[in-house]
N, C-alpha and C positions, 0 to 999 in steps of 0.2 A: 756161073752166077746168074740168077734171073735178072735180065735186063728189063727195066720198066719202060723206059723210052730213052731217046737221045735228043740233045739240044747241040746242033752242029757237031763238033767233034766230041762233045762230052757225054759219057755214058751215065746214066741214073739207073742204079741196080741195087739189089740186096746181096750181101755176102751170105752164102749158103750156110756157113757154120757161124751162128750168132750166139754160141755159148749157152750153157745151162746155168741157172735158168735164162730163159730167153730175154734178150735185151728189149727195151721199148721199141715201138716202131720208129724205123729211121731209114735213110737211104744213104748210099755212098755215090760220091761223084768222082769220076776220074776221066782225064782226056785219054781217049783211046782205049786200050786193054784195061779191064778191071783188075785192081790190086787190092789187097787186103787192107792196107793202111792208107786208104784214099780219104779225101774229105768226107767227112760224116755231118749229116744233117737230121736232127730230131723232128719228128712230126708231133705237134701238140694236140691235145684234145679239141681245141678250137679250130684246127686246121691250119695253124701258123707253123712257121719253121724257126728253129734254133740251130745255128751253125755251131756244132760242137767242136769241130776242128777244121782247119783248112790245110791238112796235110799234102794235098795236091798242089798248093800254092796257085790256086786259080786267082787271077787278077780281081780286085774288089768289083769293078764294073761288071765283068762277066758273072761273077759269083752272085750279085744282086739280081741279074737277070734270071739265073737258075733258080734262085730261091723263089722268085716271084712265079716261075713256071711250075715248081714243085707245089706252091701253095695253091695254084689254080687247078692242080691234079690230085689233091690229097685224098679225095674220096676213092679215086682209082688206086692210088698207092696203098691205102688202107685195105681195100677189098683184096689187092693182090698179095699183101702181106699175110693177111688171115688165111687166103687160100693156100699159099706156099708153107707157111709155118704152122697153121692150125689153130693160132691163137694170136692175140695182140693186145698190148697195153700201151699206155702212153707215158712219155717222160714227164709231162705235166699238163 
């Protein structure tokens, strides 16, 4: 899985098999090893984040810090998404 960056023990990454048609730009977040059904965070066109689910059960305080860090790095994330998948669209 393409790792974007880490925040402490949390990996921020893309899941390489994102279905056909390709899902909108988003990242997965897991503590430690990446897993398919981890917390999913959509990236919006404005650079904000929407937590789609918190399947990794990340505590709220830590999740808020993760979301703020992702929002501060959306340009990098979008660029890496398009480089990896060859295209990219937004959830909203």
